[in-house]
N, C-alpha and C positions, 0 to 999 in steps of 0.2 A: 396648459399648468404644470403638466408634467416636468417641464424643463425651466419652470419659472426661478427656482432657487439654484439651480446648478450655474445661472450665469451671476446671478446677485450677489451672493452666499461666498466664502472663501471655501475653498475645497471640502477642510476638513469639516467644517459645522454642515455643510451641505452633505456631506456622506452621512452624516449623525442626523440629517433630517428624512434623507430618504431612509434609513435604518429604521426609524421609529415610523413613517409611512408604510414600510412593509409590515411591522407589527400592527399598527393600530388602522390602516386604512385611509380614507379621503380625509376623514376629521383631522388627522394629522397635518396635511396640507392647508387647511384653514386656519388652524391652531396657531401654526408657523407664521401666515400672513399675520395676522392678530399680534402675535408676540412681538413680529418686528417693528409693526407699527407703536405696540406699546414701549419696547425698548427705547425707540427713537423719537417718540412722541414730542420731547421737549425741542429736539433739533428741527424738526420736522415743522413745528407750528412755528418756526422764526423762517421760515423758506416760503418763496413764492411758488405755484402749481410746478413751473417748468424746473426749476430747483429740487423741489422734492422727488420729481419723476426720476429725474437725473441721480440724486442720492440712492433712490429706490433700486433703481437698475443696476446698480454697481455700490453694494455696501462697503464700507470700508473694511480691509483686509483684518483691522485690529479689532474686529466684531468680538467682543467677550461672549464664548460658547456657554460659559456658565450662567451670565446673564441671561441670555437669550432664552436658555430651555426653562429657566427660571420663570421668565414671563411666558413661556408657551405652558406651562404645567399651573401657572395660574390663570390661564385664559379660559373662563367658564363658556361652554358651548350649548348655553339654555336659551330656548325660545319659546315664552308663553309656557313654562314650566315643562316643556317636552324637552328629551336631552336629543343632541345633534342626531343620533342615528334614525329618532323618531321622526324629525323634522326632514332630513334627506330622503326618508323610505315615504313618506307623503310626498315629497315633490318629485319623485321616481314615480309614484304611484299615478300623480296627477300627469305626468308627461305619459305615460303607457296609455291612459284612458283619452288624453287627447290626441294621439297617435291612432289610436282604435277609432274614434268618431270620425278623424280626417280619413282613414282608410276605408270605412263604411261609406262615407258619402262620396267618395272616389268609386264605388263599387255599383252605384245606381244602376239599372237598366238603361236608364237615358244617356247616360255617359258612354255606355258601350255600344263600338263598331260593329 
């Protein structure tokens, strides 16, 4: 995901996205993706899957940065009344628990040689 916008967005816009990522963290990358979808939703709804995938992999050079960042800013990252960082932390904690349970099952005496 870290190279996602460097190929699809014009260079100046991609640099701004990465500045925001450095400031705000992972949430900025997901907000950017949702902002792109919102900005181009009318165009994308007219396309089939193949054409929309091609369009999203190389966005127009004249992508209006002000309109994109307005869409990004207006994207709410809330799920079940929890902010993005709360949802993301819960997902990370769930993955850690899964890793712990799988590693503890791998350390059983029956599996040791």
